[in-house]
FIKOLZA-1660 file (N, C-alpha, C; in steps of 0.1 Angstrom, whole numbers, plus 5000, padded with zeros to 4 digits):
% residues 70
   i   px   py   pz ch aa at
   1 3502 5899 0570  A  M  N
   1 3508 5900 0579  A  M CA
   1 3507 5877 0579  A  M  C
   2 3522 5877 0576  A  K  N
   2 3529 5861 0573  A  K CA
   2 3523 5850 0579  A  K  C
   3 3519 5848 0574  A  A  N
   3 3510 5830 0588  A  A CA
   3 3521 5824 0592  A  A  C
   4 3520 5816 0609  A  L  N
   4 3523 5809 0614  A  L CA
   4 3518 5796 0609  A  L  C
   5 3530 5790 0613  A  H  N
   5 3529 5773 0609  A  H CA
   5 3541 5769 0618  A  H  C
   6 3527 5758 0634  A  F  N
   6 3532 5746 0639  A  F CA
   6 3537 5737 0640  A  F  C
   7 3547 5736 0647  A  S  N
   7 3550 5718 0646  A  S CA
   7 3541 5713 0655  A  S  C
   8 3535 5699 0656  A  S  N
   8 3531 5692 0669  A  S CA
   8 3540 5699 0679  A  S  C
   9 3545 5692 0681  A  R  N
   9 3556 5703 0697  A  R CA
   9 3553 5715 0695  A  R  C
  10 3560 5725 0690  A  Q  N
  10 3558 5738 0688  A  Q CA
  10 3543 5736 0703  A  Q  C
  11 3534 5736 0690  A  R  N
  11 3521 5740 0696  A  R CA
  11 3518 5732 0712  A  R  C
  12 3517 5718 0715  A  R  N
  12 3518 5712 0724  A  R CA
  12 3524 5718 0732  A  R  C
  13 3537 5725 0739  A  R  N
  13 3546 5734 0746  A  R CA
  13 3537 5749 0747  A  R  C
  14 3532 5752 0739  A  L  N
  14 3529 5767 0742  A  L CA
  14 3517 5761 0744  A  L  C
  15 3508 5752 0746  A  E  N
  15 3497 5749 0752  A  E CA
  15 3495 5746 0765  A  E  C
  16 3502 5733 0762  A  Q  N
  16 3512 5740 0782  A  Q CA
  16 3513 5746 0787  A  Q  C
  17 3520 5757 0783  A  Q  N
  17 3526 5769 0783  A  Q CA
  17 3510 5777 0797  A  Q  C
  18 3502 5778 0783  A  L  N
  18 3483 5784 0784  A  L CA
  18 3481 5776 0801  A  L  C
  19 3484 5764 0801  A  K  N
  19 3482 5758 0818  A  K CA
  19 3485 5759 0827  A  K  C
  20 3497 5761 0831  A  T  N
  20 3509 5766 0833  A  T CA
  20 3512 5776 0843  A  T  C
  21 3506 5787 0833  A  V  N
  21 3515 5805 0841  A  V CA
  21 3506 5807 0840  A  V  C
  22 3513 5819 0850  A  R  N
  22 3505 5826 0861  A  R CA
  22 3505 5845 0859  A  R  C
  23 3517 5845 0850  A  D  N
  23 3519 5862 0846  A  D CA
  23 3510 5863 0832  A  D  C
  24 3496 5872 0835  A  V  N
  24 3489 5870 0823  A  V CA
  24 3496 5880 0812  A  V  C
  25 3502 5889 0817  A  R  N
  25 3506 5889 0801  A  R CA
  25 3513 5880 0796  A  R  C
  26 3523 5871 0797  A  L  N
  26 3523 5858 0792  A  L CA
  26 3509 5853 0790  A  L  C
  27 3504 5849 0792  A  Y  N
  27 3489 5844 0788  A  Y CA
  27 3485 5847 0776  A  Y  C
  28 3482 5862 0776  A  Q  N
  28 3477 5870 0766  A  Q CA
  28 3484 5865 0752  A  Q  C
  29 3499 5869 0752  A  R  N
  29 3507 5865 0742  A  R CA
  29 3511 5852 0744  A  R  C
  30 3511 5843 0751  A  T  N
  30 3507 5828 0742  A  T CA
  30 3496 5830 0736  A  T  C
  31 3490 5828 0745  A  L  N
  31 3469 5828 0730  A  L CA
  31 3472 5835 0720  A  L  C
  32 3477 5847 0719  A  A  N
  32 3476 5855 0709  A  A CA
  32 3482 5847 0695  A  A  C
  33 3491 5838 0701  A  V  N
  33 3505 5836 0695  A  V CA
  33 3494 5821 0681  A  V  C
  34 3485 5818 0695  A  L  N
  34 3483 5800 0686  A  L CA
  34 3468 5809 0684  A  L  C
  35 3459 5815 0682  A  E  N
  35 3448 5814 0677  A  E CA
  35 3448 5819 0663  A  E  C
  36 3468 5829 0663  A  F  N
  36 3471 5837 0651  A  F CA
  36 3468 5821 0650  A  F  C
  37 3477 5816 0647  A  E  N
  37 3481 5804 0644  A  E CA
  37 3472 5792 0634  A  E  C
  38 3460 5797 0643  A  C  N
  38 3449 5787 0643  A  C CA
  38 3439 5796 0628  A  C  C
  39 3442 5810 0627  A  G  N
  39 3439 5816 0610  A  G CA
  39 3431 5827 0617  A  G  C
  40 3429 5833 0627  A  K  N
  40 3426 5845 0641  A  K CA
  40 3431 5856 0629  A  K  C
  41 3420 5867 0625  A  S  N
  41 3430 5876 0624  A  S CA
  41 3428 5884 0632  A  S  C
  42 3441 5893 0632  A  V  N
  42 3446 5903 0643  A  V CA
  42 3438 5909 0652  A  V  C
  43 3431 5915 0641  A  T  N
  43 3416 5926 0644  A  T CA
  43 3407 5915 0658  A  T  C
  44 3405 5907 0652  A  E  N
  44 3399 5894 0662  A  E CA
  44 3401 5888 0676  A  E  C
  45 3418 5885 0675  A  I  N
  45 3422 5891 0688  A  I CA
  45 3424 5896 0691  A  I  C
  46 3430 5910 0688  A  S  N
  46 3429 5917 0697  A  S CA
  46 3410 5924 0706  A  S  C
  47 3407 5926 0695  A  H  N
  47 3389 5919 0700  A  H CA
  47 3393 5917 0717  A  H  C
  48 3394 5905 0712  A  M  N
  48 3390 5890 0722  A  M CA
  48 3400 5902 0731  A  M  C
  49 3414 5898 0729  A  L  N
  49 3416 5900 0746  A  L CA
  49 3422 5918 0749  A  L  C
  50 3416 5926 0738  A  R  N
  50 3408 5944 0745  A  R CA
  50 3426 5946 0745  A  R  C
  51 3434 5947 0742  A  V  N
  51 3446 5947 0733  A  V CA
  51 3448 5953 0722  A  V  C
  52 3453 5968 0716  A  S  N
  52 3457 5970 0706  A  S CA
  52 3465 5958 0693  A  S  C
  53 3461 5964 0684  A  R  N
  53 3468 5954 0672  A  R CA
  53 3484 5960 0674  A  R  C
  54 3485 5966 0676  A  P  N
  54 3500 5972 0676  A  P CA
  54 3508 5956 0681  A  P  C
  55 3501 5954 0694  A  S  N
  55 3508 5951 0701  A  S CA
  55 3508 5932 0700  A  S  C
  56 3499 5929 0694  A  I  N
  56 3496 5917 0683  A  I CA
  56 3508 5912 0676  A  I  C
  57 3500 5922 0665  A  Y  N
  57 3517 5921 0658  A  Y CA
  57 3526 5923 0663  A  Y  C
  58 3534 5926 0671  A  R  N
  58 3549 5926 0680  A  R CA
  58 3549 5911 0685  A  R  C
  59 3537 5911 0699  A  W  N
  59 3541 5899 0698  A  W CA
  59 3549 5888 0688  A  W  C
  60 3532 5889 0677  A  I  N
  60 3537 5873 0666  A  I CA
  60 3551 5876 0660  A  I  C
  61 3557 5893 0661  A  D  N
  61 3565 5894 0655  A  D CA
  61 3582 5884 0660  A  D  C
  62 3582 5895 0678  A  R  N
  62 3592 5883 0686  A  R CA
  62 3590 5865 0691  A  R  C
  63 3578 5866 0690  A  Y  N
  63 3579 5849 0683  A  Y CA
  63 3584 5843 0683  A  Y  C
  64 3580 5848 0666  A  R  N
  64 3588 5842 0650  A  R CA
  64 3604 5844 0650  A  R  C
  65 3607 5854 0662  A  E  N
  65 3623 5855 0667  A  E CA
  65 3628 5846 0676  A  E  C
  66 3619 5847 0685  A  A  N
  66 3626 5843 0697  A  A CA
  66 3619 5823 0690  A  A  C
  67 3608 5824 0689  A  S  N
  67 3600 5809 0691  A  S CA
  67 3598 5806 0707  A  S  C
  68 3591 5820 0714  A  D  N
  68 3591 5815 0730  A  D CA
  68 3579 5830 0729  A  D  C
  69 3567 5831 0738  A  P  N
  69 3560 5841 0738  A  P CA
  69 3567 5853 0748  A  P  C
  70 3575 5845 0756  A  Q  N
  70 3585 5853 0770  A  Q CA
  70 3589 5871 0760  A  Q  C
% end
């Protein structure tokens, strides 16, 4: 899967979202996207969050399309 590259603004926005979000699923999606951009593998992230690898791939693809983990 192609790597993600964030601007500093995008990264700050996602990190801020982690601090304020109350929805566990949105927290997981945001964290997955951030961890993938930092270089963690999909397998590592799926183990860390205890979700399936296809879910991680789907979340990353959706982020690429909309630039928003929601």
